[in-house]
C-alpha positions as CSV (number, residue, x, y, z in Angstrom):
1,X,0.0,0.0,0.0
2,X,1.3,3.4,-0.9
3,X,-0.1,6.0,1.5
4,X,1.5,9.0,-0.2
5,X,-0.7,8.4,-3.2
6,X,-3.8,7.8,-1.1
7,X,-4.2,11.2,0.6
8,X,-7.6,12.3,1.7
9,X,-8.5,15.8,1.1
10,X,-11.7,17.9,1.5
11,X,-14.0,16.8,-1.4
12,X,-14.7,20.3,-2.2
13,X,-11.3,20.6,-3.7
14,X,-12.0,18.0,-6.3
15,X,-15.1,20.0,-7.5
16,X,-13.2,23.2,-8.0
17,X,-11.7,24.2,-11.3
18,X,-9.3,26.7,-9.7
19,X,-6.3,24.5,-10.5
20,X,-7.1,24.7,-14.2
21,X,-7.9,27.2,-16.9
22,X,-10.3,25.0,-18.8
23,X,-13.9,25.9,-19.0
24,X,-17.0,23.9,-18.2
25,X,-18.2,21.1,-20.4
26,X,-14.8,19.6,-21.3
27,X,-15.1,15.8,-21.0
28,X,-12.4,14.7,-23.4
29,X,-9.5,14.2,-21.1
30,X,-8.7,10.7,-22.6
31,X,-7.8,12.6,-25.8
32,X,-5.9,15.5,-24.2
33,X,-5.9,16.6,-20.6
34,X,-5.4,20.3,-19.8
35,X,-2.2,21.0,-17.8
36,X,-2.7,22.7,-14.5
37,X,-2.2,26.5,-14.2
38,X,0.8,25.9,-11.9
39,X,2.4,23.8,-14.6
40,X,1.7,26.4,-17.3
41,X,3.2,29.1,-15.1
42,X,6.4,27.0,-14.6
43,X,6.7,26.3,-18.3
44,X,6.2,30.1,-19.0
45,X,8.9,31.1,-16.5
46,X,11.3,28.6,-18.1
47,X,10.5,29.8,-21.6
48,X,10.9,33.5,-20.6
49,X,14.3,32.5,-19.1
50,X,15.2,31.0,-22.5
51,X,14.2,34.1,-24.4
52,X,16.5,36.3,-22.4
53,X,19.0,33.7,-21.0
54,X,18.7,35.5,-17.8
55,X,16.3,33.2,-15.9
56,X,17.2,30.6,-13.3
57,X,19.2,27.7,-14.9
58,X,17.6,24.3,-15.1
59,X,20.0,21.5,-14.4
60,X,18.9,19.0,-17.0
61,X,20.3,15.9,-15.3
62,X,18.9,16.8,-11.8
63,X,15.5,17.7,-13.2
64,X,15.3,14.5,-15.3
65,X,16.2,12.5,-12.2
66,X,13.6,14.3,-10.1
67,X,10.8,13.6,-12.7
68,X,12.0,10.0,-13.0
69,X,11.7,9.6,-9.2
70,X,8.2,11.2,-9.2
71,X,6.9,8.9,-11.9
72,X,8.5,5.8,-10.2
73,X,6.7,6.8,-7.0
74,X,3.4,7.0,-8.8
75,X,3.5,3.5,-10.1
76,X,5.5,1.9,-7.1
77,X,8.7,1.4,-9.1
78,X,12.4,2.2,-8.4
79,X,13.9,5.2,-10.3
80,X,16.5,2.7,-11.8
81,X,13.6,1.0,-13.6
82,X,12.5,4.2,-15.3
83,X,13.7,5.7,-18.6
84,X,12.5,9.0,-20.0
85,X,11.5,8.6,-23.7
86,X,9.7,10.6,-26.3
87,X,6.4,8.7,-26.6
88,X,4.6,5.6,-25.6
89,X,4.9,4.0,-29.0
90,X,8.7,4.8,-29.2
91,X,9.0,2.9,-25.8
92,X,7.1,-0.1,-27.2
93,X,9.3,-0.3,-30.3
94,X,12.4,-0.2,-28.2
95,X,11.2,-2.9,-25.9
96,X,10.8,-5.3,-29.0
97,X,14.4,-4.4,-30.1
98,X,15.8,-4.8,-26.6
99,X,14.3,-8.3,-26.6
100,X,15.7,-9.1,-30.0
101,X,12.3,-9.0,-31.6
102,X,11.0,-9.6,-34.2
103,X,12.5,-12.9,-35.1
104,X,11.1,-15.8,-37.1
105,X,11.0,-18.0,-34.0
106,X,9.9,-15.5,-31.5
107,X,6.2,-15.1,-31.3
108,X,4.3,-12.0,-30.2
109,X,0.7,-11.9,-29.0
110,X,-1.4,-8.7,-28.8
111,X,-5.2,-7.9,-29.0
112,X,-7.7,-5.8,-30.8
113,X,-8.1,-3.6,-27.8
114,X,-4.4,-2.4,-28.0
115,X,-3.6,1.1,-29.3
116,X,-4.1,1.6,-33.1
117,X,-0.5,2.6,-33.7
118,X,0.7,-0.5,-32.0
119,X,-1.6,-2.7,-34.0
120,X,-0.3,-1.1,-37.1
121,X,3.3,-2.2,-36.1
122,X,2.3,-5.8,-35.2
123,X,0.1,-6.3,-38.3
124,X,3.0,-4.9,-40.4
125,X,5.3,-7.5,-38.8
126,X,2.8,-10.2,-39.3
127,X,2.6,-9.4,-43.0
128,X,6.4,-9.7,-43.2
129,X,6.2,-13.2,-42.1
130,X,6.9,-12.9,-38.3
131,X,4.7,-15.0,-35.9
132,X,2.2,-12.5,-34.6
133,X,-1.2,-13.3,-33.2
134,X,-3.9,-10.7,-32.6
135,X,-6.5,-11.9,-30.2
136,X,-10.1,-10.7,-30.6
137,X,-11.5,-10.7,-27.1
138,X,-15.2,-10.5,-26.2
139,X,-15.4,-7.4,-24.0
140,X,-19.0,-8.3,-22.9
141,X,-18.0,-11.8,-21.8
142,X,-14.3,-11.6,-21.3
143,X,-12.3,-14.7,-20.7
144,X,-8.6,-15.4,-20.5
145,X,-9.1,-18.6,-22.6
146,X,-8.4,-16.8,-25.9
147,X,-5.1,-15.5,-24.5
148,X,-4.2,-19.0,-23.1
149,X,-4.8,-20.5,-26.6
150,X,-2.7,-17.8,-28.3
151,X,0.3,-18.1,-25.9
152,X,1.8,-21.1,-27.7
153,X,5.4,-22.4,-27.3
154,X,7.7,-19.9,-28.9
155,X,5.7,-16.8,-27.8
156,X,8.0,-14.4,-26.1
157,X,5.9,-11.2,-25.6
158,X,2.3,-10.3,-24.8
159,X,1.6,-6.6,-25.6
160,X,-1.7,-5.0,-24.5
161,X,-3.2,-1.7,-23.4
162,X,-4.1,-1.8,-19.7
163,X,-7.1,0.4,-20.4
164,X,-8.6,0.3,-23.9
165,X,-8.7,3.9,-25.4
166,X,-11.8,3.0,-27.6
167,X,-13.9,0.8,-25.3
168,X,-12.7,1.8,-21.8
169,X,-12.1,-2.0,-21.1
170,X,-9.8,-2.5,-18.2
171,X,-7.6,-5.6,-18.2
172,X,-7.0,-7.6,-15.1
173,X,-3.3,-7.1,-15.6
174,X,-2.2,-9.3,-12.6
175,X,-4.3,-12.3,-13.9
176,X,-3.0,-11.8,-17.5
177,X,0.7,-11.4,-16.4
178,X,0.4,-14.6,-14.3
179,X,-1.0,-16.5,-17.3
180,X,1.7,-15.2,-19.5
181,X,4.5,-15.9,-17.0
182,X,3.3,-19.5,-16.5
183,X,4.0,-19.9,-20.3
184,X,7.4,-18.1,-19.9
185,X,6.1,-15.1,-21.8
186,X,6.9,-11.5,-20.8
187,X,4.3,-8.8,-20.8
188,X,4.3,-5.1,-22.1
189,X,1.4,-2.9,-21.2
190,X,0.6,0.6,-22.7
191,X,-0.7,2.5,-19.6
192,X,-1.4,5.9,-21.2
193,X,-5.1,5.7,-20.3
194,X,-4.3,4.4,-16.8
195,X,-1.3,6.1,-15.2
196,X,-2.6,9.1,-13.2
197,X,-6.2,8.1,-13.7
198,X,-6.3,5.0,-11.6
199,X,-4.1,3.6,-8.8
200,X,-1.7,1.4,-10.7
201,X,1.1,-0.6,-9.0
202,X,3.7,-2.4,-11.2
203,X,4.7,-4.6,-8.4
204,X,1.2,-5.9,-7.7
205,X,0.6,-6.3,-11.5
206,X,3.8,-8.3,-12.1
207,X,4.1,-6.5,-15.5
208,X,7.6,-6.7,-17.1
209,X,7.4,-3.5,-19.2
210,X,5.0,-0.6,-19.3
211,X,5.0,3.0,-20.8
212,X,3.0,6.1,-21.1
213,X,3.2,9.7,-22.5
214,X,2.4,12.4,-20.1
215,X,-0.2,14.5,-22.1
216,X,-3.2,12.5,-21.0
217,X,-3.8,11.6,-17.3
218,X,-0.4,12.7,-16.2
219,X,-1.5,16.3,-17.1
220,X,1.7,17.0,-19.0
221,X,2.6,17.6,-22.7
222,X,3.5,15.6,-25.8
223,X,7.2,14.6,-26.1
224,X,7.7,13.6,-22.5
225,X,7.1,10.0,-21.7
226,X,8.1,7.2,-19.4
227,X,9.2,3.5,-19.8
228,X,9.2,1.1,-17.0
229,X,11.4,-2.0,-17.2
230,X,11.4,-4.4,-14.3
231,X,14.8,-4.5,-12.7
232,X,15.0,-8.3,-13.0
233,X,15.1,-7.9,-16.8
234,X,17.8,-5.2,-17.1
235,X,20.8,-7.6,-17.3
236,X,19.2,-9.5,-20.1
237,X,18.1,-6.9,-22.5
238,X,20.1,-5.7,-25.5
239,X,20.7,-1.9,-25.8
240,X,18.4,-1.1,-28.7
241,X,19.6,2.5,-29.1
242,X,22.7,4.6,-28.4
243,X,23.2,8.1,-27.2
244,X,24.9,10.4,-24.7
245,X,22.1,10.3,-22.1
246,X,23.0,6.7,-21.3
247,X,26.5,7.4,-20.1
248,X,28.6,9.6,-17.9
249,X,31.8,10.6,-19.9
250,X,35.2,9.8,-18.5
251,X,37.1,11.1,-21.5
252,X,36.2,14.6,-22.7
253,X,34.2,13.8,-25.9
254,X,35.6,16.9,-27.5
255,X,39.1,15.6,-27.1
256,X,38.9,14.1,-30.7
257,X,39.9,17.5,-32.0
258,X,43.1,17.9,-30.0
259,X,46.4,16.7,-31.2
260,X,46.9,14.3,-28.2
261,X,43.7,12.3,-28.9
262,X,44.8,8.6,-28.8
263,X,41.6,7.2,-30.3
264,X,40.2,5.9,-27.1
265,X,37.0,7.2,-25.6
266,X,36.0,6.0,-22.2
267,X,32.7,6.4,-20.2
268,X,30.7,5.1,-17.3
269,X,27.4,3.4,-17.9
270,X,24.8,5.4,-15.8
271,X,23.0,2.0,-15.0
272,X,19.3,1.1,-14.8
273,X,16.8,1.6,-17.6
274,X,18.2,4.9,-18.4
275,X,21.4,3.3,-19.6
276,X,19.5,1.2,-22.2
277,X,16.7,3.4,-23.4
278,X,17.4,7.1,-22.9
279,X,19.2,8.8,-25.9
280,X,17.4,12.2,-26.3
281,X,17.6,15.5,-24.6
282,X,13.9,15.4,-24.0
283,X,12.2,18.9,-24.1
284,X,12.6,20.4,-20.7
285,X,9.2,22.2,-21.1
286,X,7.4,18.9,-21.1
287,X,9.3,17.6,-18.1
288,X,8.7,20.8,-16.2
289,X,5.0,20.6,-16.9
290,X,4.6,16.9,-15.8
291,X,6.7,17.5,-12.7
292,X,4.4,20.2,-11.5
293,X,1.4,18.2,-12.5
294,X,2.6,15.1,-10.6
295,X,3.1,17.3,-7.5
296,X,-0.5,18.4,-7.7
297,X,-1.8,14.8,-8.2
298,X,0.2,13.6,-5.2
299,X,-1.3,16.3,-3.1
300,X,-4.8,15.0,-4.0
301,X,-4.1,11.2,-4.1
302,X,-5.3,8.7,-6.8
303,X,-7.9,7.2,-4.6
304,X,-9.8,10.5,-4.1
305,X,-9.5,11.2,-7.9
306,X,-11.1,7.8,-8.6
307,X,-13.7,8.3,-6.0
308,X,-14.7,11.6,-7.4
309,X,-15.0,10.3,-11.0
310,X,-17.0,7.2,-10.0
311,X,-20.4,8.9,-9.5
312,X,-19.9,10.9,-12.7
313,X,-19.4,7.7,-14.8
314,X,-22.3,6.0,-13.0
315,X,-24.6,8.9,-13.7
316,X,-23.6,8.8,-17.5
317,X,-24.0,5.0,-17.6
318,X,-27.5,5.0,-16.1
319,X,-28.7,8.0,-18.2
320,X,-27.5,6.7,-21.5
321,X,-28.8,3.1,-20.8
322,X,-32.1,4.8,-19.9
323,X,-32.2,6.4,-23.3
324,X,-31.8,3.1,-25.0
325,X,-28.1,3.5,-25.9
326,X,-25.7,0.6,-25.6
327,X,-22.9,1.4,-23.2
328,X,-19.8,-0.3,-24.5
329,X,-17.5,0.0,-21.5
330,X,-18.0,-2.9,-19.1
331,X,-19.8,-2.1,-15.9
332,X,-16.9,-3.3,-13.8
333,X,-14.2,-1.3,-15.5
334,X,-12.1,1.0,-13.3
335,X,-11.1,3.1,-16.3
336,X,-11.7,6.8,-16.7
337,X,-13.5,6.3,-20.0
338,X,-17.1,5.5,-20.9
339,X,-17.9,4.7,-24.5
340,X,-21.3,4.6,-25.9
341,X,-22.6,3.1,-29.2
342,X,-24.3,5.8,-31.4
343,X,-24.4,5.1,-35.2
344,X,-23.3,8.2,-37.0
345,X,-22.2,9.9,-33.7
346,X,-19.5,12.0,-35.5
347,X,-22.0,13.7,-37.9
348,X,-25.1,13.6,-35.8
349,X,-23.7,14.8,-32.4
350,X,-21.2,17.5,-33.5
351,X,-23.5,20.4,-33.7
352,X,-25.7,19.5,-30.7
353,X,-22.7,19.1,-28.4
354,X,-21.1,22.3,-29.8
355,X,-24.2,24.3,-29.1
356,X,-24.3,22.9,-25.6
357,X,-20.5,23.8,-25.1
358,X,-19.8,20.2,-24.5
359,X,-16.6,18.4,-25.7
360,X,-16.3,14.6,-26.1
361,X,-14.6,12.4,-28.6
362,X,-16.9,11.6,-31.5
363,X,-16.3,8.7,-33.8
364,X,-18.4,7.2,-36.6
365,X,-20.2,4.6,-34.6
366,X,-19.7,5.7,-31.0
367,X,-18.8,8.6,-28.7
368,X,-16.3,8.6,-25.7
369,X,-16.7,10.5,-22.5
370,X,-13.7,10.8,-20.2
371,X,-14.2,13.1,-17.0
372,X,-11.4,14.2,-14.8
373,X,-11.3,15.5,-11.2
374,X,-12.0,19.1,-12.3
375,X,-15.3,18.0,-13.8
376,X,-18.6,18.0,-11.8
377,X,-22.2,16.8,-12.2
378,X,-23.0,19.9,-14.1
379,X,-20.7,18.9,-16.9
380,X,-22.2,15.5,-17.0
381,X,-25.8,16.7,-17.0
382,X,-25.0,19.2,-19.9
383,X,-23.8,16.2,-22.0
384,X,-26.9,14.0,-21.1
385,X,-29.2,16.8,-21.9
386,X,-27.5,17.4,-25.3
387,X,-27.6,13.8,-26.3
388,X,-31.2,13.5,-25.1
389,X,-32.3,16.4,-27.3
390,X,-30.3,15.0,-30.3
391,X,-32.2,11.7,-29.8
392,X,-35.6,13.5,-29.5
393,X,-35.0,15.5,-32.7
394,X,-33.8,12.4,-34.6
395,X,-30.2,13.7,-34.8
């Protein structure tokens, strides 16, 4: 149990929008979460300092280490298990390469609930002749049996999204990981729709790898992401990429231009996941934003955030079911997403929702609602009313 992430505050704080500059009616946080005003201020101060080169200096290494520790704390990991990378999908690509995949004798299993960009990668590998199996689970009557059947001898990796971005389905990651480990298969989880939204513990889940960008439920920006690699696997992985962030120089790298350079460059490996996966000088603005946001989230606690969101999602589920709409997201999902089947939603709901000042994700056959801790029942009721009016008018 992690008490620092289970703080109990006055519930009125969770109803206030004072920490954000976003207006009412915004219920599309699974697409892009607004950053807190404190984070925006910190980024602005940093940018102003860059413009004049007169502001306080930011020590890149110290700040990266601080953010790494903050994220490790969030998911109950050690900082040595965290690498700062550019995006979730970049992390997933690097995990495959570090495992020596793809190979003709190293199978990969994923499912239709995984992120679309990842499915594109796995389908492309399958078409090139690599052994990739894409499971099609029944969300309404979910069973591990389909995964058990797919994890055949030779399978090396199971890659899934912990929370499905489209359906809101929430995997029982501990059960899935236990099944995979029984077969000698490692597990990668995309946690971009989970980290910061639900209380997620890598130790309890047993997951081997997971990653997320910071611009959704970590209240950060694009370009700053995190990769977790369980420490037990670090000695066995191949370095998939090379760059200066992985090492501490012992020989001045600029010595190559001096007459005394002897052709030997020495360095010290920084150790941990950083030494395998970090190559970039990740944009400091994104790291500054997510650092401030993680401070805010820790002051609130993930349990109160989940508790605040639960009645909002329950109200939405009951209201839409009462309108005769099919709620796609399973009733027992802990995810921050509620997806509702609505044929032609993109075309039929755009104007009614715009007129009501409500923002959700609209797709051709469904819409997706994703409230955060700054939302309240007024936001939810505005959406329900707008959808109800659209149905009544035949939209």
